[in-house]
TIROZA-377396 format. One record per residue (C-alpha): z, x, y; residue in one letter. Coordinates in steps of 0.2 Angstrom, whole numbers, plus 5000, padded with zeros to 4 digits. Layout:
BEGIN
ZXYa
...
***
This chain:
BEGIN
575346055510g
576145895504r
575245805489t
575945635495t
575745535511f
577145565523a
578645455520g
577945385503t
577745435485e
575945395486e
574845535480p
573345595490n
571845705490l
571745815506e
570745955514a
571946095519k
571746195535g
570346085543v
570345965557a
570345825557p
571745805545d
570945685532v
571945615517r
571245495504v
572345395492p
572245445474v
571645285466t
570545235451l
569145215463e
569245395471t
569545475454e
567945385447q
567045445463a
567545625459k
566945605441l
565245545448r
565145705458g
565545625474e
566845695486d
567945555493p
568845675505v
567245745512l
566545565514e
568145515523a
568045675534a
566245635539i
566745455543a
568145515554e
567045645563l
565745515566d
567145405574r
567745545585l
566045605590t
565645565608d
564145435608p
563245525622v
563245685612t
562545595596r
561245515607l
560645675616t
560645795601g
558945755595t
557245665597t
557245495589w
555745405582r
555445225581w
555345165562v
555744985562v
555944825573s
556844665568v
556244505577s
557444375583t
556844275568a
557444405557g
555644475552e
555644665549q
554144765554t
553944945549t
553145055562i
551545135555a
551545285566e
553345325570p
553045495578d
551945405591s
553545315598y
554945435602t
556445445613l
557345605619t
558945575629f
559645715640a
561545735644a
561145705663d
560645525659g
558745545659s
557645495645v
555845555640a
554845425631i
553245445621q
552445265619a
550945295609d
549645375620c
550745355636n
552245445642r
553645375652a
555245435660g
556845345664g
558645335665a
559945275653y
561745225654t
563045215640l
564745145643t
566345175632e
566244995626d
564445025619g
563444935633a
561745025634f
560345015646t
558645105649i
557845095666t
556045145665l
555345255678g
553545325680p
552345295666t
550645355662t
549245225661l
548145285648a
547145155638a
547945165620c
546845115605p
546844935599e
548444895589g
549545005599s
551344955601r
551545065616g
551744925629e
552844825618a
553944975615f
554245005633l
554644825636n
555844825622y
556744975629l
556944895645g
557844755636a
559144865628a
560944805628t
561944915616s
561745045603i
562545085586s
562345215572y
562145195553e
562345365546g
561145485555a
560045335561n
560145245579l
559945065582t
559644995599i
560044805601v
559044705613l
559144555624n
558544415613p
557344355626d
556344515623s
555644435607g
556444575596a
558244585591f
558444775587l
557444935586l
557845065572g
557645245575f
557845405564e
557945585570p
556345685571v
556545825558k
***
């Protein structure tokens, strides 16, 4: 393969024989990254694959646990028992929700422009222990407006009228 960008004399690093075709300019920064043991081509390929990945596929490949919320005032709250608050999205548009001691079903929509909604369905009505965030969790989910990803983590942005600005999730391992 070529060692310069097409039509230029600018050298590049490349991964040969793989798709997508990813090339990174040879710069002082990329050379220093290689000396630190980093792989600029791999990082660029991962970023490109993230960009190319269908958002619904990313959403449905795992169960997500609620790890943090950020209020409209900017206050961050870490969720003490994240495994008690989970979401599992299916490719058919359904969502299974664990909200502390209760379970709920529902449906979600995700448009190409990133608009996202959850419509809650039937919910069990068990009395959760004091301090439970189950009811708030369900209310927040009903106020979802969009999603985004940071690395492997999912962020659900909420309507500000809900009292929270966003919910942060990580994949259950």
